[in-house]
C-alpha positions as CSV (number, residue, x, y, z in Angstrom):
1,M,9.4,-17.3,17.7
2,V,10.5,-14.9,15.0
3,F,7.5,-12.7,15.1
4,I,7.0,-10.2,17.9
5,P,3.5,-9.3,19.2
6,P,2.2,-5.9,20.1
7,P,2.8,-4.7,23.7
8,Q,-0.6,-5.8,25.0
9,L,0.2,-9.5,24.0
10,A,3.8,-9.4,25.1
11,S,5.2,-11.3,28.1
12,A,8.6,-12.0,29.7
13,S,9.2,-14.8,27.2
14,R,7.6,-12.9,24.3
15,P,9.4,-9.6,23.7
16,S,7.6,-6.8,21.8
17,Y,8.4,-3.7,19.8
18,G,10.3,-1.9,22.6
19,E,12.7,-4.8,23.0
20,A,13.3,-5.1,19.2
21,Y,14.1,-1.4,19.0
22,A,16.4,-1.7,22.0
23,N,18.2,-4.5,20.2
24,I,18.7,-2.3,17.1
25,L,20.2,0.4,19.3
26,A,22.5,-2.1,21.1
27,A,23.7,-3.6,17.8
28,H,24.4,-0.1,16.5
29,R,26.4,0.9,19.6
30,R,28.4,-2.4,19.7
31,S,29.3,-2.2,16.0
32,P,32.9,-1.2,15.5
33,L,32.1,-0.1,11.9
34,T,29.3,2.3,12.7
35,S,28.2,4.3,9.6
36,A,25.1,5.4,7.8
37,S,25.0,2.0,6.1
38,S,24.9,0.1,9.4
39,V,21.1,0.7,9.7
40,I,19.2,0.8,6.4
41,M,15.5,1.3,5.8
42,L,14.0,0.0,2.5
43,V,10.7,1.8,2.0
44,A,7.9,1.2,-0.4
45,P,6.5,4.2,-2.3
46,D,3.1,4.6,-0.6
47,V,1.8,7.1,1.9
48,D,1.7,4.8,4.9
49,A,5.3,3.6,4.3
50,V,6.6,7.1,3.8
51,C,4.9,8.2,7.1
52,A,6.3,5.2,8.9
53,A,9.9,5.9,7.6
54,R,9.6,9.5,8.7
55,M,8.5,8.5,12.2
56,L,11.2,5.9,12.6
57,A,13.8,8.3,11.3
58,D,12.8,10.8,14.0
59,L,13.2,8.1,16.7
60,F,16.6,7.2,15.3
61,K,17.6,10.9,15.3
62,Q,16.7,11.2,19.0
63,D,19.0,8.2,19.8
64,D,21.8,9.4,17.5
65,V,21.5,6.4,15.3
66,M,23.0,7.0,11.8
67,H,20.8,5.4,9.2
68,R,20.0,5.5,5.6
69,I,16.6,5.5,3.8
70,I,16.4,3.9,0.4
71,P,13.1,3.9,-1.6
72,V,12.4,0.6,-3.4
73,S,9.7,0.6,-6.1
74,G,9.0,-3.2,-6.4
75,I,10.2,-6.8,-6.3
76,A,12.7,-6.3,-9.2
77,E,14.2,-3.3,-7.5
78,L,14.4,-5.2,-4.2
79,E,16.3,-8.0,-5.9
80,R,18.8,-5.5,-7.3
81,M,19.1,-3.9,-3.9
82,R,19.7,-7.3,-2.3
83,E,22.7,-7.8,-4.5
84,E,24.0,-4.3,-3.5
85,L,23.5,-5.0,0.2
86,T,25.8,-8.0,0.0
87,T,28.7,-5.6,-0.5
88,Y,27.9,-3.6,2.8
89,S,30.2,-5.2,5.3
90,E,29.1,-2.9,8.1
91,L,25.4,-3.6,7.7
92,H,23.8,-5.1,10.8
93,T,20.2,-4.0,10.7
94,L,17.9,-4.0,7.7
95,I,14.3,-2.7,8.1
96,L,11.7,-3.4,5.4
97,I,8.7,-1.1,5.5
98,N,5.6,-2.2,3.7
99,M,7.4,-4.9,1.8
100,G,8.6,-8.4,2.3
101,A,5.7,-10.0,4.3
102,I,4.9,-12.5,1.6
103,L,8.5,-13.3,0.7
104,D,10.4,-16.3,2.1
105,L,13.0,-14.1,3.6
106,P,15.1,-16.8,5.5
107,S,15.7,-18.7,2.2
108,P,19.0,-18.4,0.3
109,A,17.1,-16.5,-2.5
110,W,16.8,-13.5,-0.1
111,F,18.7,-13.2,3.1
112,G,19.6,-16.8,4.1
113,E,23.1,-16.4,2.8
114,F,23.9,-13.0,4.4
115,S,26.3,-12.6,7.3
116,T,24.9,-14.0,10.6
117,K,25.2,-10.6,12.2
118,L,22.5,-9.2,10.0
119,T,19.0,-8.8,11.5
120,V,16.0,-8.1,9.2
121,H,13.0,-6.3,10.6
122,V,9.8,-6.5,8.6
123,I,7.1,-3.8,9.3
124,D,4.5,-4.6,6.6
125,S,0.7,-4.1,6.6
126,S,0.0,-6.4,3.6
127,R,-1.3,-9.9,4.2
128,P,-1.0,-12.8,4.0
129,Q,2.4,-13.3,5.5
130,N,4.9,-16.0,4.6
131,L,4.7,-18.8,7.1
132,S,8.4,-19.6,6.9
133,S,9.3,-16.0,7.9
134,L,6.8,-16.3,10.8
135,F,7.6,-19.7,12.2
136,L,11.0,-20.9,11.0
137,G,13.5,-21.4,13.8
138,G,17.2,-21.8,13.6
139,E,20.0,-19.4,12.8
140,N,18.3,-18.0,9.6
141,G,14.8,-18.0,10.9
142,E,15.5,-16.2,14.2
143,R,17.1,-13.2,12.6
144,I,14.0,-12.4,10.5
145,I,11.8,-10.3,12.9
146,I,8.2,-9.8,11.9
147,W,6.5,-6.9,13.7
148,D,3.1,-8.4,14.1
149,D,-0.2,-6.7,14.9
150,G,-1.6,-9.7,16.9
151,E,-3.2,-11.5,14.0
152,T,-0.5,-14.2,13.8
153,E,-1.7,-15.5,17.2
154,K,-4.9,-16.6,15.3
155,L,-2.8,-18.7,12.8
156,E,-2.4,-21.7,15.2
157,E,-3.9,-24.1,12.7
158,E,-1.7,-22.9,9.9
159,R,1.3,-23.1,12.1
160,K,0.7,-26.7,13.0
161,A,0.1,-27.6,9.4
162,W,3.3,-25.8,8.3
163,E,5.4,-27.5,11.0
164,A,4.0,-30.9,10.0
165,L,4.8,-30.4,6.4
166,M,8.2,-28.9,7.1
167,Y,9.5,-31.4,9.7
168,E,7.5,-34.7,9.5
169,P,8.8,-37.4,7.1
170,E,7.0,-37.9,3.8
171,P,4.3,-40.6,3.7
172,D,5.8,-42.1,0.6
173,S,9.0,-44.0,1.2
174,D,11.0,-47.0,-0.2
175,E,11.6,-48.2,3.4
176,D,8.1,-49.1,4.3
177,D,8.7,-52.8,4.2
178,S,12.3,-52.9,5.3
179,D,14.0,-52.2,8.6
180,L,16.4,-49.3,9.2
181,E,19.6,-51.0,10.4
182,S,23.1,-49.9,9.7
183,D,22.2,-47.6,6.8
184,G,19.4,-45.9,8.7
185,A,21.7,-43.1,10.0
186,S,23.1,-42.4,6.5
187,E,19.6,-42.2,5.1
188,E,18.7,-39.7,7.8
189,E,21.7,-37.5,6.8
190,D,20.7,-37.7,3.2
191,E,17.2,-36.6,4.1
192,E,18.6,-33.7,6.1
193,E,20.7,-32.5,3.1
194,D,17.7,-32.6,0.8
195,V,16.4,-29.1,0.8
196,G,13.2,-30.0,-1.0
197,G,13.0,-28.3,-4.4
198,D,9.3,-28.9,-4.9
199,Y,8.3,-25.2,-4.7
200,E,8.1,-22.2,-6.9
201,D,10.8,-19.6,-7.1
202,D,11.0,-17.9,-3.7
203,S,11.2,-14.5,-5.4
204,S,7.6,-14.9,-6.6
205,P,5.7,-12.0,-5.2
206,S,2.6,-14.1,-4.6
207,G,4.4,-16.6,-2.4
208,K,2.2,-19.3,-3.9
209,R,3.5,-22.8,-3.3
210,R,3.1,-25.9,-5.4
211,S,3.5,-28.3,-2.5
212,G,1.6,-26.5,0.2
213,G,4.4,-24.4,1.6
214,E,7.1,-27.1,1.9
215,N,9.9,-24.7,1.2
216,G,12.5,-23.6,3.6
217,P,15.7,-24.9,5.1
218,R,16.6,-28.5,5.9
219,R,14.3,-30.9,7.5
220,R,14.9,-31.9,11.1
221,K,16.0,-35.5,12.0
222,R,13.2,-38.0,12.0
223,R,11.6,-38.9,15.2
224,R,11.6,-42.6,16.0
225,T,9.4,-45.0,17.7
226,D,10.5,-47.6,20.2
227,E,11.0,-50.1,17.4
228,G,13.4,-47.7,15.6
229,R,11.1,-46.8,12.8
230,P,10.4,-43.2,11.9
231,L,7.0,-41.7,12.7
232,R,5.2,-40.8,9.4
233,M,2.1,-38.8,8.7
234,S,-0.6,-40.4,6.7
235,H,-1.6,-39.4,3.2
236,A,-4.9,-38.0,4.6
237,D,-3.0,-35.8,7.1
238,R,-0.6,-34.6,4.5
239,D,-3.5,-33.6,2.1
240,R,-5.3,-31.9,5.0
241,Y,-2.2,-29.9,6.0
242,S,-1.5,-29.0,2.4
243,S,-5.1,-27.8,2.0
244,I,-4.7,-25.5,5.1
245,I,-1.5,-24.0,3.7
246,N,-3.0,-23.5,0.3
247,K,-6.0,-21.8,1.7
248,H,-3.8,-19.4,3.7
249,Y,-2.1,-18.3,0.5
250,T,-5.0,-18.4,-2.0
251,L,-7.8,-16.5,-0.2
252,G,-6.5,-13.2,-1.6
253,T,-4.6,-10.2,-0.3
254,W,-5.7,-7.8,2.4
255,H,-4.2,-5.3,4.8
256,G,-3.7,-5.3,8.6
257,Q,-2.4,-2.6,11.0
258,S,-0.7,0.3,9.1
259,A,3.1,0.5,9.3
260,S,2.8,4.0,10.7
261,G,0.5,2.7,13.4
262,T,3.1,0.1,14.3
263,I,5.7,2.8,14.7
264,Y,3.4,4.9,16.8
265,I,2.9,2.0,19.2
266,L,6.7,1.8,19.4
267,A,6.9,5.5,20.2
268,T,4.2,5.0,22.9
269,V,6.2,2.2,24.5
270,L,9.3,4.5,24.4
271,E,7.2,7.4,25.9
272,R,8.1,9.7,23.0
273,V,4.8,10.4,21.4
274,D,4.0,13.9,20.3
275,S,1.7,15.7,17.9
276,D,4.0,15.2,14.9
277,L,4.2,11.5,15.3
278,L,0.5,11.2,16.0
279,W,-0.3,13.2,12.8
280,L,1.9,10.9,10.7
281,A,0.1,7.9,12.2
282,I,-3.2,9.5,11.4
283,L,-2.1,10.0,7.8
284,G,-1.2,6.4,7.4
285,L,-4.5,5.2,8.7
286,T,-6.4,7.7,6.5
287,H,-4.5,6.5,3.5
288,Q,-5.6,2.9,4.2
289,Y,-9.2,4.0,4.5
290,I,-9.6,6.2,1.5
291,T,-7.9,3.6,-0.7
292,T,-10.2,0.9,0.6
293,R,-7.4,-1.2,2.1
294,I,-9.4,-1.5,5.3
295,S,-13.1,-1.5,6.1
296,H,-15.0,1.3,7.8
297,E,-15.4,-0.9,10.9
298,E,-11.6,-1.4,11.0
299,Y,-11.0,2.3,10.5
300,E,-13.3,3.2,13.4
301,K,-11.4,0.8,15.7
302,Y,-8.1,2.6,15.1
303,H,-9.8,6.1,14.9
304,S,-11.1,5.7,18.4
305,I,-7.6,5.1,19.6
306,Y,-6.2,8.2,17.8
307,Y,-9.2,10.2,19.0
308,D,-8.2,9.6,22.6
309,E,-4.6,10.4,21.8
310,V,-5.6,13.7,20.2
311,F,-7.3,14.8,23.4
312,R,-4.4,13.6,25.5
313,L,-1.7,15.4,23.5
314,N,-3.6,18.6,22.6
315,P,-5.1,21.3,24.8
316,P,-8.9,21.5,24.9
317,L,-10.6,24.0,22.7
318,P,-12.4,27.0,24.2
319,A,-16.2,26.5,24.3
320,D,-16.8,29.1,21.5
321,A,-14.1,27.6,19.2
322,S,-15.3,24.1,18.9
323,S,-17.2,24.8,15.8
324,R,-14.5,26.9,14.1
325,I,-11.9,25.4,11.9
326,K,-9.0,27.8,12.2
327,S,-5.9,28.3,14.2
328,L,-6.3,29.9,17.7
329,H,-3.0,31.6,17.7
330,P,0.1,32.0,15.4
331,D,1.9,29.1,16.9
332,D,-1.1,26.7,17.0
333,Q,0.1,23.2,15.9
334,S,-2.7,21.3,17.4
335,I,-4.7,18.3,16.0
336,R,-8.5,18.3,16.2
337,A,-11.1,15.7,15.6
338,T,-13.6,16.6,12.9
339,E,-16.3,15.1,10.7
340,E,-14.9,15.0,7.2
341,L,-17.2,15.4,4.2
342,R,-16.8,12.9,1.4
343,F,-16.1,15.8,-1.0
344,M,-12.7,15.9,-2.8
345,L,-10.5,18.6,-1.4
346,F,-13.6,20.8,-0.8
347,R,-11.7,23.4,1.4
348,H,-9.4,24.1,-1.5
349,W,-11.7,23.7,-4.5
350,T,-15.1,25.0,-5.5
351,L,-18.0,23.3,-3.8
352,Y,-19.3,22.1,-7.2
353,D,-16.0,20.6,-8.3
354,A,-15.4,19.0,-4.9
355,M,-18.8,17.2,-5.1
356,Y,-18.4,16.4,-8.8
357,H,-15.1,14.7,-8.3
358,S,-16.2,12.7,-5.3
359,S,-16.5,9.0,-6.1
360,Y,-19.3,8.6,-3.5
361,V,-21.4,11.4,-5.1
362,A,-20.7,10.0,-8.5
363,S,-22.0,6.6,-7.6
364,K,-25.3,8.0,-6.2
365,L,-26.0,10.7,-8.8
366,G,-24.4,9.3,-11.9
367,I,-22.5,12.5,-12.8
368,W,-21.1,11.0,-16.0
369,K,-24.5,11.6,-17.6
370,E,-26.1,15.0,-18.2
371,R,-29.0,13.9,-16.0
372,G,-26.6,13.2,-13.1
373,R,-25.0,16.7,-13.4
374,K,-28.4,18.3,-13.4
375,R,-29.3,16.4,-10.2
376,L,-26.1,17.7,-8.6
377,S,-27.0,21.3,-9.6
378,G,-30.6,20.7,-8.4
379,L,-29.2,19.4,-5.0
380,L,-27.2,22.6,-4.6
381,A,-30.1,24.8,-5.6
382,K,-32.4,23.1,-3.2
383,M,-29.9,23.8,-0.4
384,G,-30.1,27.5,-1.3
385,F,-26.6,27.7,-3.0
386,S,-26.6,29.8,-6.2
387,I,-24.5,28.7,-9.2
388,P,-22.0,31.6,-8.8
389,Q,-21.5,30.7,-5.2
390,T,-20.7,27.0,-5.9
391,Q,-18.3,27.9,-8.7
392,Q,-16.0,30.1,-6.6
393,P,-13.3,28.8,-4.2
394,Y,-14.8,27.4,-1.0
395,S,-12.7,29.9,1.1
396,H,-14.4,32.8,-0.8
397,M,-18.0,31.6,-0.2
398,D,-20.3,33.5,2.0
399,M,-19.7,32.7,5.7
400,D,-23.4,32.0,6.3
401,L,-23.5,29.4,3.5
402,K,-20.4,27.6,4.9
403,K,-21.7,27.7,8.4
404,H,-25.0,26.0,7.4
405,L,-23.5,23.6,4.8
406,R,-23.5,20.5,6.9
407,S,-27.0,21.0,8.4
408,K,-28.4,21.6,4.9
409,L,-26.7,18.5,3.6
410,E,-28.1,16.4,6.4
411,A,-31.6,17.6,5.7
412,I,-31.7,17.4,1.9
413,A,-28.9,15.0,0.7
414,P,-30.7,11.8,1.8
415,E,-33.4,12.6,-0.8
416,Y,-30.7,12.0,-3.4
417,G,-29.4,8.8,-1.7
418,L,-26.5,10.6,-0.1
419,V,-26.8,9.1,3.4
420,E,-23.1,8.6,4.3
421,L,-21.7,12.0,3.4
422,S,-19.3,12.3,6.3
423,Y,-16.9,10.2,8.4
424,S,-14.9,10.8,11.6
425,S,-11.4,12.2,10.9
426,F,-8.9,14.8,12.0
427,L,-7.3,18.0,10.8
428,R,-4.2,19.9,11.9
429,C,-3.5,23.5,12.4
430,F,-0.3,25.1,11.1
431,G,-0.4,28.5,12.8
432,Y,0.5,31.5,10.8
433,R,1.9,29.4,7.9
434,S,-1.3,28.0,6.6
435,Q,-5.0,27.3,7.1
436,P,-5.7,24.0,8.9
437,L,-5.4,21.0,6.7
438,S,-7.5,17.8,7.0
439,A,-5.9,14.4,7.1
440,A,-7.7,13.4,3.9
441,D,-6.5,16.4,2.0
442,A,-2.9,15.8,3.2
443,V,-3.1,12.2,2.0
444,E,-4.4,13.3,-1.4
445,A,-1.5,15.7,-1.8
446,I,1.1,13.2,-0.7
447,S,-0.4,10.5,-3.0
448,A,-0.3,12.9,-5.9
449,L,3.4,13.7,-5.3
450,L,4.3,10.0,-5.1
451,D,2.4,9.2,-8.4
452,V,2.8,12.1,-10.7
453,A,5.2,14.8,-9.2
454,G,7.5,13.7,-12.0
455,G,7.7,11.3,-14.9
456,V,4.5,12.5,-16.6
457,R,3.3,15.9,-18.0
458,M,0.6,17.4,-15.8
459,E,-1.2,20.7,-16.3
460,V,-2.4,22.4,-13.1
461,E,-4.8,25.2,-12.8
462,V,-3.3,28.5,-11.8
463,E,-5.1,30.1,-8.9
464,G,-7.3,33.0,-9.9
465,T,-7.4,32.0,-13.6
466,R,-10.7,30.1,-13.6
467,N,-13.3,31.5,-16.1
468,G,-10.6,33.9,-17.3
469,G,-11.5,33.4,-20.9
470,E,-9.2,32.8,-23.9
471,W,-6.5,35.2,-22.7
472,F,-6.4,34.7,-19.0
473,G,-7.9,31.3,-18.4
474,G,-6.2,27.8,-18.3
475,G,-3.2,26.5,-16.4
476,R,0.4,25.7,-16.8
477,L,2.6,22.6,-16.7
478,W,3.5,21.2,-13.3
479,D,7.2,21.5,-12.6
480,L,8.4,20.2,-9.2
481,Q,11.7,22.2,-9.3
482,E,10.0,25.4,-10.2
483,R,7.3,25.0,-7.6
484,W,9.9,24.3,-4.9
485,R,12.6,26.6,-6.2
486,G,14.4,28.3,-3.3
487,E,13.4,25.5,-0.9
488,E,16.4,23.7,0.5
489,R,15.9,20.0,-0.1
490,E,16.4,17.9,3.0
491,N,17.1,14.7,1.2
492,I,18.9,13.8,-2.0
493,P,18.4,10.3,-3.6
494,P,21.3,8.0,-3.0
495,G,23.7,8.6,-5.8
496,G,21.5,11.3,-7.1
497,G,24.3,13.7,-7.8
498,A,26.3,11.2,-9.8
499,V,23.5,9.8,-11.9
500,K,23.7,12.4,-14.7
501,R,27.4,12.1,-15.0
502,K,27.1,8.3,-15.4
503,E,24.4,8.8,-18.1
504,K,26.6,11.2,-20.0
505,G,29.5,8.9,-20.0
506,N,27.4,5.9,-21.0
507,E,28.1,5.9,-24.8
508,G,25.9,3.5,-26.6
509,G,24.0,2.6,-23.5
510,E,20.7,4.4,-24.3
511,E,18.6,1.6,-22.7
512,K,20.5,1.8,-19.4
513,G,20.2,5.6,-19.5
514,E,16.4,5.4,-20.0
515,E,16.1,2.9,-17.2
516,R,18.1,5.1,-14.9
517,E,15.9,8.0,-15.9
518,K,12.9,5.9,-15.2
519,V,14.2,5.0,-11.8
520,Q,15.1,8.6,-11.1
521,W,11.6,10.1,-11.5
522,W,9.9,7.8,-9.0
523,M,12.8,8.3,-6.6
524,K,12.4,12.0,-6.9
525,N,8.7,11.6,-6.3
526,F,9.5,9.7,-3.1
527,W,11.7,12.3,-1.7
528,A,9.3,15.1,-2.7
529,A,6.6,13.3,-0.7
530,Y,9.0,12.6,2.2
531,D,10.0,16.3,2.4
532,A,6.4,17.5,2.1
533,L,5.5,15.6,5.4
534,S,7.4,18.2,7.4
535,N,6.9,21.3,5.2
536,I,3.4,22.7,4.9
537,N,4.2,25.0,2.1
538,K,5.4,22.1,-0.1
539,L,2.4,20.1,1.0
540,R,-0.1,22.8,0.0
541,S,1.7,23.3,-3.3
542,A,0.8,19.7,-4.2
543,L,-3.0,20.3,-3.8
544,P,-3.4,21.7,-7.4
545,L,-1.6,18.6,-8.7
546,S,-4.0,16.4,-6.9
547,M,-6.9,18.3,-8.3
548,S,-5.6,17.9,-11.9
549,L,-5.1,14.2,-11.2
550,H,-8.7,13.8,-10.1
551,R,-9.9,15.8,-13.1
552,A,-8.2,13.3,-15.4
553,I,-9.7,10.3,-13.4
554,I,-13.2,11.7,-13.7
555,R,-12.7,12.5,-17.4
556,Q,-11.4,9.1,-18.2
557,G,-13.9,7.2,-16.0
558,S,-16.9,9.1,-17.4
559,S,-15.7,8.4,-20.9
560,I,-15.4,4.7,-20.2
561,I,-18.9,4.5,-18.8
562,D,-20.5,6.8,-21.4
563,R,-18.9,4.9,-24.3
564,Q,-19.7,1.5,-22.7
565,D,-16.1,0.4,-22.9
566,I,-16.7,-2.1,-20.0
567,R,-16.8,-5.7,-21.0
568,T,-18.5,-8.1,-18.7
569,M,-16.8,-11.5,-18.4
570,R,-18.0,-14.5,-16.5
571,N,-16.3,-13.6,-13.3
572,H,-15.1,-10.0,-13.7
573,R,-15.3,-6.8,-15.8
574,V,-12.6,-5.6,-18.1
575,V,-11.6,-2.2,-19.4
576,V,-8.7,-1.7,-21.8
577,L,-7.3,1.8,-22.5
578,T,-5.5,2.1,-25.9
579,E,-5.9,5.7,-26.8
580,G,-6.7,9.1,-25.3
581,P,-4.9,12.3,-24.1
582,D,-4.2,10.8,-20.7
583,L,-2.8,7.5,-21.8
584,A,0.7,8.2,-20.5
585,L,-0.8,9.3,-17.2
586,F,-2.8,6.0,-16.7
587,S,0.2,3.9,-17.6
588,H,1.4,4.6,-14.0
589,P,0.1,1.8,-11.7
590,G,-0.9,4.1,-8.9
591,V,-3.0,6.3,-11.1
592,L,-4.5,3.3,-12.9
593,S,-5.5,1.8,-9.5
594,R,-7.3,5.0,-8.6
595,L,-9.2,4.8,-11.8
596,A,-10.2,1.2,-11.1
597,L,-11.4,2.1,-7.6
598,W,-13.4,5.0,-9.0
599,L,-15.1,2.7,-11.4
600,V,-16.0,0.3,-8.6
601,D,-17.5,3.1,-6.5
602,A,-19.3,4.6,-9.5
603,L,-20.9,1.3,-10.6
604,R,-21.5,-0.2,-7.1
605,D,-25.3,0.5,-7.1
606,R,-25.7,-0.1,-10.9
607,V,-24.3,-3.5,-11.7
608,N,-24.7,-7.0,-10.3
609,G,-22.0,-8.6,-8.2
610,Q,-19.7,-11.4,-9.3
611,S,-17.4,-14.0,-7.7
612,L,-13.8,-13.9,-9.2
613,S,-12.8,-17.4,-7.9
614,G,-15.7,-19.1,-9.7
615,R,-16.8,-20.7,-6.4
616,K,-20.4,-20.4,-5.4
617,S,-20.4,-17.7,-2.7
618,K,-23.1,-15.6,-1.1
619,R,-20.7,-12.7,-0.7
620,K,-20.6,-11.1,-4.1
621,S,-18.1,-8.5,-5.1
622,L,-17.1,-6.2,-7.9
623,P,-13.9,-7.5,-9.6
624,F,-12.5,-5.1,-12.1
625,V,-9.5,-5.5,-14.4
626,V,-8.3,-2.3,-16.0
627,A,-5.4,-2.4,-18.5
628,C,-3.7,0.6,-20.0
629,L,-1.2,0.7,-22.9
630,N,2.3,2.0,-22.2
631,E,3.3,3.0,-25.7
632,K,6.9,3.8,-24.7
633,A,7.5,0.4,-23.1
634,G,5.4,-1.6,-25.6
635,S,3.4,-3.2,-22.8
636,Y,0.2,-3.0,-20.9
637,V,-0.1,-2.2,-17.2
638,V,-2.9,-4.3,-15.7
639,V,-4.6,-3.6,-12.4
640,G,-7.1,-5.9,-10.6
641,V,-9.3,-4.6,-7.8
642,T,-12.1,-6.4,-5.9
643,G,-14.7,-4.0,-4.6
644,A,-17.4,-4.8,-2.1
645,M,-21.1,-4.5,-2.8
646,D,-21.7,-2.4,0.3
647,F,-20.1,1.0,0.7
648,G,-17.4,0.9,3.5
649,D,-16.9,-2.8,3.2
650,V,-13.7,-4.5,1.8
651,R,-13.1,-7.8,0.0
652,K,-9.8,-9.7,-0.2
653,N,-8.2,-9.1,-3.6
654,E,-7.8,-12.5,-5.4
655,F,-6.3,-11.1,-8.6
656,G,-2.7,-11.7,-7.5
657,L,-3.0,-15.4,-7.8
658,A,-5.5,-15.2,-10.7
659,F,-2.9,-13.2,-12.7
660,L,-0.1,-15.8,-12.0
661,D,-2.4,-18.6,-12.9
662,A,-3.4,-17.0,-16.2
663,K,0.2,-16.3,-17.0
664,E,1.2,-19.9,-16.4
665,R,-1.6,-21.2,-18.6
666,C,-1.0,-18.9,-21.6
667,N,2.8,-18.4,-21.2
668,A,2.3,-14.6,-21.5
669,R,5.4,-12.5,-21.0
670,T,4.9,-10.5,-17.8
671,R,6.7,-8.5,-15.2
672,H,5.8,-7.5,-11.6
673,G,7.0,-3.9,-11.2
674,S,5.5,-3.2,-7.7
675,F,4.9,-4.9,-4.4
676,D,1.2,-5.1,-5.1
677,T,0.6,-8.5,-6.5
678,S,-2.6,-7.3,-8.2
679,V,-0.6,-5.1,-10.5
680,I,1.2,-6.7,-13.4
681,E,2.8,-5.6,-16.7
682,I,2.0,-7.7,-19.8
683,N,3.8,-7.6,-23.2
684,Q,1.7,-5.8,-25.7
685,A,1.5,-8.8,-28.0
686,D,0.2,-11.1,-25.2
687,I,-2.5,-8.9,-23.7
688,K,-5.4,-10.4,-25.7
689,I,-4.6,-14.1,-24.9
690,F,-3.9,-13.1,-21.2
691,L,-7.3,-11.5,-20.8
692,E,-9.0,-14.4,-22.5
693,T,-7.2,-16.9,-20.2
694,L,-8.0,-14.8,-17.2
695,A,-11.8,-15.1,-18.0
696,E,-11.6,-18.9,-18.1
697,D,-12.2,-21.1,-15.1
698,P,-9.2,-20.8,-12.7
699,E,-7.4,-24.1,-11.9
700,Y,-6.5,-23.4,-8.3
């Protein structure tokens, strides 16, 4: 076995997270060349991965394990990092966080040719997982450790099919009518040396196989009958096994247990849980939920676990304080369970803006039209909120209005179709340093830092300048260094101090300089988000950035719907952005994905469902393809999302394979820049033929 189950499924013969962590510590202490490059974490740039990396780093710190954290933006960057890792002679433990699950890691294309002392741990919430990484034995297979959430136990049928295709002899052979006498042994050896090249490039992010997953290391020796002939599977069995494997890889992508949740289970096994680790695990779960990576039902399952943990690790509230959302004393760092309204950053924004920028409210009221905005104003008026009250910051509203906000919403909002205005969540107190911050607000701030803290010009509203007129209104450009000036940075990107010197000395290498600059902005964003997890002042300073980001999303989304820029294809809908003031902003995949999700939420109750795969299915969905021109790179960033028809439900995203299939059929020049297979970059000249091919019947 090369996957480890969660503790509740572990046994004496099946070690779990605790044993895997103990092996990391043992390898570190045995290593004669212990250094920061002995244990390396490669971390994807998303909120869940950043939280998991922070949690694991805290555990390593407690055990005096020197380690290094390296952010990796996508498959191309991971391939470059792989080449660099081959030069690290002291490396013995590599941890991949939210990356690598779909890759054939034991193959020579990835880590099959590394030193045998290297162990690769994969903590990834994305699904499906590569079957070779899960089930391959031998020297290469055993050192790939997949931290599983228990779902692999249900893949028994896929495992049997994979083992049959991997190890059983092929049904076609030249020796069907001849005996295997003296040359039988040599033929067996030749068969062993045949690595089987009938599969796609292992570096393909989709992991799609042409021959039903028949890639991997050498076949085992053939089993023989009493007559000396090899046992062969039939053509029917081979087709059936191939169908099972293809189904595993082609049903689409989805997400399992969050990476931060996996690390929290590890901390529980080690008996080291505290409020800090619990808060980070809650942020990872909340990120999965508000980005529709998991369904409401799945969210409630994990929420109930964290709910019990909150009451176990935090003192009970006084009877008169249960309804108050404020710190009880200057050193209060407690976490509390709460019901979170589906209003965007409403504790830090005006009530009107918070509702206006909520995708749920947008879908029910249609705020992109004048009629929808009037309905929103009418709802607030019916609740007894005056326009001046709803236009001032929430913290400045009358206490009586804030006290009765939820009760009035419950009584009046259902008349407008707003029946799911809240969900169970958490908030955390920060004592004298800040007002309590909800998990959803913290996730929005961290996401904004990861996406747009650098690399794009963003204007943020200055507090107190709203409605200030021509002279005193408006905002200013967001500047990360200016915002955090005077704050001592905890982390510096690897090689960050030497990057500028290299660029200055690179005469005639403008392209390399631009590429390094491009890498540098997302790396700075990663470390900004990483530092903000442990610094409430930095985290709160990112809230205005998140607000500006949501203004741009609403502005662009409303324009798309109002101008009827959505084209309806046979099996999906398409939006192409080629102009506008925010074009550079939406050329970032993370921001473009947010826009696509907003469009799905906004149009869920207004358009008919479709089936992307072309198969007749009772479960309709809302497949959206959104493309944005990147003028600087001369390409289009294309994002595919598959929304569910019911709010809170989730559909598997089938666009990863659909994109690859369309690319192969039209020979478009493409590039995968992230770990999300449903995000692809298309050459500007090929975008038209690519979208036309995507709309045709898929061949898989």
